[in-house]
C-alpha positions, -999 to +999 in steps of 0.1 A: +043+466+665+037+479+629+053+467+600+074+499+591+082+497+630+095+459+616+116+473+587+132+493+616+145+469+638+153+440+611+189+446+616+193+453+650+172+419+655+196+402+634+228+417+655+210+407+689+211+440+698+171+448+711+159+446+743+138+418+755+104+430+752+109+448+716+121+416+708+095+397+721+073+423+701+091+416+673+089+380+670+053+382+676+055+407+647+067+380+626+044+352+638+013+373+626+028+388+596+037+369+562+049+400+541+074+409+572+084+371+575+097+372+536+109+409+539+134+392+571+136+362+544+149+383+515+173+403+541+186+368+551+196+361+518+208+396+510+234+393+535+240+355+529+248+364+493+265+393+494+286+382+530+308+415+535+306+433+510+321+472+519+296+493+506+322+516+479+331+487+462+294+494+447+289+511+416+262+542+427+239+523+406+243+492+419+243+507+460+207+526+440+191+496+429+196+478+462+183+504+488+153+506+458+147+471+463+144+476+499+125+506+502+103+485+480+101+457+488+058+446+492+048+447+530+013+433+538 
């Protein structure tokens, strides 16, 4: 699994929506890639801090800054 594939699957992983084979590949990649481990930790922290904040409550600028932070997160 590549880092790009990993990033695309993070939400599904956290929701328990991956099939067994994909989850196995996801976890194997996670065990070997510190960059993706940091990315997943950042994602979990963001979810924890923001809770279930409805997207429409964010200003356009705040929403774009959050999206940019995830898009530009350094990967290993």
